[in-house]
N, C-alpha and C positions, 0 to 999 in steps of 0.2 A: 636174798633177792626180794624185792617188793612183790607181793601178790596184789594184783590190781583188782580191787572190788568192783562190782558192776556199777556202783555209783560214781566211780572215777574212770571207768573204761572209756577209751577214746577221748581223753581229756583235751581241752584246748591248751596244748603244751606250749608254754611261753618261756623264753630264756630269761632268767633272773640273775641277780647278783650272786654268783656261785658261792663263795666261801662265807656267806653272811652268817650261817650257823656257827661255823668255826670261829670266825672273828668275833661274833657277838658273845662267844662264850668266855671271853677274857674277863677277869675280875681284878680289882685293885686290892692289894693286901697292905696292911700297915704293920709296922714293927711291933706294935702293941697287941696284935691279935694273939689269942690263946693258941697254943700248939694244936690242941684237939680240934678247935674251930678251923684253923688253917688247913689241917689235914683233911677235914671233912669237905671244905670248899675245893681243895685240890682234887679230891676224889671225884666230886661232882663235875669239875671241869674236865678231868680225864675221861669220865663217862661220856660227856657231850662231844669231846673230840673223837672218841672211838665211834660214837654214833655217826658223826659227820663223815669220818673216813669210810665207814661201812656203807653209808648211804651213797657216797660218791662212787662206790663200786657197782651201784645199780645203773650205771650208764657206760657207754662204750669208751674205750681209751681215746678214740678220736674226739669224742665229746669233751673228755677231760682236757685234752690238749687245746681244743678250740676255745673252750671257756676260759682256761687259764691264760691263753694268749689274749683273749678279749679283755679279761679283767686287767691284765698287765698294761694293755694299750690304754684302757680307760684311766687307770691310775697314773700312768706316765703323762697322758694328755691333761689330766686335771692338774698335776704338778707343774707341767710346762705352762699351762694357762695362768696358774697362780704366779709363776715366776715372771711371765710376760706382763701381767698386771703390775707386779712390783717394779719391774724395769721401767714401765711407762710412767708410773708415779714418780720414780726417782728421776727420770729424764725431765718430767714436767717441773719438778722441784729445782733441778739443775738449771733449767731455762729461766725460771723465776729468780733464782739466785744470780744468774748471769745479768738479768736486768737490774737487780738491786746493786750488784757490783759495779755495773756500768755507771749508775747514778752516783755511787760513792766515789768512784774514780774521777768522775767529772767534778764532783765537789772538791776533791783533793787537789785536782789540777787548777780549779778556780782559786782555791786558797793559796796555791803556790804562785799563781800569777799575781795575786794581790800582795803576797809577801815580797815578791820580786819588785813590784812597783814601789812598795814601801821602802825597800832596800835602796832602790835607785834615788828616791827622794831623800833618804837619810844620807846617802853618799854625797848628794848635791849640797845638803845642809852643812855637812862637815867641811866640804870644799869651800863653801861661802864663809864659814866661820874661820877657817884657816887663812883665807885671804884677808879677813878683817884683822886678825891677829898680826898677820904680816905687815899690814899698813901701820898698825900701832907700833910695832917694833921699829919700822923705818922712821916713824915720827920721833921715837925716843932717841934714836941714834943720830938723826939729822937735825933735830931741834935742840933747844936749850934744855938743861937739866930741869926737871919739874920742880925740884926743891929750890933751885936758884931762881926759877921763874916766879915761884911764889914769894920768895924774899924780895925780889925786885918789885913785885906788885905792892908789897907793903911799903917799900921806900918811896914808890911813886904815888902812893895814895894821897889825895888832897885833904881828906878829912876822915874821921872814924867811920862814917857811913860808907864812904867809897871803899875803905879797907874791908869792911864786912862783905860788901858785894863782890869784891875781887876774891875774897877767901871762899865764898859760896860757889863761885864759878869754878875755882880750882877743884873744890870737892866734886863738883859735877863731872869735871873732866876725868878725875881719878876714878870715880864710880863707873863711868862709861867704859873705861879700860878694863876694870874688874869684871863687869858684866860681859864684855867681849870674851874674856878668857872662860868665864863660867858657861857661856853659851856654847863655846867650843867643846868643853868637857861634856856638857849635856848631849850635844849632837853626836859625840863619839860613843857615849853610852847607848843612845837610841840606835845608832848604827850597828853596834854589837848585838843588840836585841833583834834587830831586823835580820842580821845575818844568821842568828840562831833560828829564827822563825823560818827562813828560807830553807835551811838544812833540814829542819823537822818536817816541813811540807814536802821536800824532795823525798825523804825517807818514807813518808806516808804514801806518796804517789807510787813509789817503787814497790812497797808492800802490797798495795791494792792491785797493782798490775800483776804481781806474782799470784795473788789470790785469783784474779780473773783468768790468768793463764792456766792455773791448776783446774779451775772449774771448767774451762774450755776443754781440757784433756778429758775430764770426767764426762762431759757431754758427748765427746767423740766416742769414748769407750762404751757409754750407755747406748748410744745410737747403734754401734756395732753389735752390742749384745741384744738389743731389741730386734735387729734384723735376723741374728742367728736364732733367737728364741721364736720369732714369728715363723721362720722356716721350719724349725722343729715342730711347732704346733701344727703347721700345715701337713708335715710328713706324718705326724701322729694321727691327725684326722683321717688321712688316707689309710694308715695302718689299722685304725679302729674300724673303718668301713670294711676293709678286707677281713679282719678278724671276725666281725659280726656276720659277714657273708659265710665264712667258714663255719662259724657256730650254727648258723641257720641250716647249712647243708648237713652238718653232723646231727642236728636236731631232727631233720627230716629222715635221715637214715635210722636214727634211734626210734622214731615214731613207727617206721616199718617193722623194726625188730620188736617193739612193744606190742604191736598188733599180732605178730607171730607168737609172742610170749603169752598173750591173752588166750589165743587159740590153744597153745600148748597147755596152759594151766587148766583150761576147761577140759581138755582131753584127759589129763592126768587125774584130775578130781573125779571125773566121770568113771574112769577106769577103776580107781581105788574104791569108789562108792559101790560099783557093781560087784567087785570082788568081796567087799564087806557084806553086802546083802546076801551074796551067794554063800558066804561062810556062816550066815545066820545072825548077823548083827542086827540090832534093833534100829529103827529109823532115827531115834534120838541119840544124844550123846550119853556119856557116863562120867562119873567122877574120875578125876585124874588118878592115874596109878603111879604115884611116886615110887621110884625104885624098880619099876618094871623094866626100864631100859638102862643098860650100862652106858657109861660115857663113851662117845664114839672116837675120841681122840684125847691125847694128853696135852691139853692146852687150856688157855684161859679165855673167858668170855670177853669179846671185844665189842659186841653189839647185841642187845637183847631182842626178843620177839616183841612186836607191838606196832602201833600206828606212828607214822612220822611223816614229815614233809620232805619231799625230794629236794636236795639243795641245788640241783641244776634246773629241773623242769617245773618245780613249784607245786606239783599235785601232792595231795595227802593220801597215803596208801599204807597197806599193811606190810611190814617187814616180816615175812612169813616163816622166819626161822631164827635160830640163835647162831651167831658167828663165833667161832672159836679160833683164836690166833695160835698158829703153830708154824714152825719152819716148813718150807716146801720139802716134801719127801718124808714127812712124819707119817707113821702108820695110822690107819683108820680101821676101826673094828665095828662089827655088827653089834648093835645094842641088845638084840635078842635074836632068837632063832627065827628064820623066815626064808622066804623064797625071793630070789632076784627077779623082779618083774621086768625091768628094762635097764639097759646101760647104753647111753648114747651121748653125743655132743650137742649142746645147745649154744647158740651165739651168746646168749646172756648168761646162762648158768654154767657154761663150760662143760667139762666132763661130768656127767650126771649118772647116779645110780639110785634105783628105786627098790627098796626092800619091803615086801608085804609080810608082816608078822602074824597075820591071820586074826582070828577072834581072840581078843584080849579084854578081860573085864567087861565082856558083853558088847564090845565095839570092835570094828575093824581097824586095827592099828598098823600104820606103815611109817617108814622113815626114809628120808631122801638125802643123799650126799651130793654136794655140788662143788664145782671148781677144782676137782682133783687133778693131779698130774696124770694118774692112770689108776685103773682098777685091776684086781687080780681074779675077780669072779665075773661071770657072764650071765646073761638072761637065762632063766629056767633053773639055775643052780640053787641047791639048798645049802644054807649056811647055818652055823651054830652061833650062839651068843659068844662074843669075844673073838670070833674068827676074823683074821685079817681080810679086809675087802679092797683096800687100795691105799693111796698115798696122797697126802695134802698137796695142793697145788694153787695156781693162780690163773686158771684158764677162764675164758669167757669175760664177762664184765667184772673185772677184779682189779684192785689196786695193790694187792699184796697177798702173800701166802696165808690162806685161812680156809676153814671148812664152814660153809653155810649149811647148817643142819636143820632140816625140816621134819616135823612130825605131824602126821595127819590122823584124824579120827573120822572114820567113814568118809574119807576123801577130803575133809576140811582141815586146813592147817590149824594147829593149836600150839600153845606155848610148850616147847620141848622140855623146859626146866620142870614142868609139872609131872613129867614122866621119867625123868632121870633119877 
């Protein structure tokens, strides 16, 4: 449990981003890292996670739930807002694409109209050329044979000059007939080209209409998603407001408890200080007595003694003991002979037991057990070193089974590891 030093008593407690300590502890490892370096970094990370878990136990379960709910609402709201922004961008792009597609479709339809006009002109040209060819055929079958007509012209010529003129006229007539057939073939070729152009233009129009239709469906889907996401954002804004209100209420309740804890810490420190003075302890401290106290539980250290920042309320205070992780129900033992001063329940510390070990190394030494499931000794009882005093629990402000073990010298908390 945090011991609240007077410099941070009655803090302006403000709700902050709660698992920042835990989340900020993450590190990026590379496959090329050396095994010993990787293990060292993993150990540091594990230590910081343990610190965070232990620090979270320094507030009520109600605060845990409220802050967890608030953080979840804030995360969900951020994600929803990001998605809404994405949907809006996608919808805006779909609208711009719709405009571009409308322009391209209009261009394709214009090209189709032009191709159809060209086709109609080509069809008329072919029809005209076929009429011309038909007239030529009629002339051939109803008139004299062109060869005989040419021979007759030669016979009827008055002189060589007239013969030349008649021969040239005949060539012109035959050339005109040839050109008529050539024009028909050219018109038919152009007509085929125009027909291909019309078909290609029709396919392009159909393709662009399909694209426009697909984009229209996408716009409708995005519009629906925008509406759903907007509704979700509005709901999450309301949820965040409710979660923040719940967190504020939990904070206010914890503030009351922390004020009570302040008074309790003052009382216990004063009690143990007076007992130390009565036992003949000097006013000052003394060098730590390593090995004086036996380990209170068979467990491992999950959070050390020292200053740290509370992950929920933000103030910096002393973690006034060492946390040992152990299953609930694990036995706890007296570290040295002494007298049970008090055994009681505290909202924050849970089931608490205070042992006064009397004058030790010139100072008044005491140890305090917190969060126990229960104790088997009571106030005023004398205990011996290694005697069973109770069982590990998770009462009070606790997030899991552990022993928060405090050692005091003349009433002031010190690092327990210096005395174990």
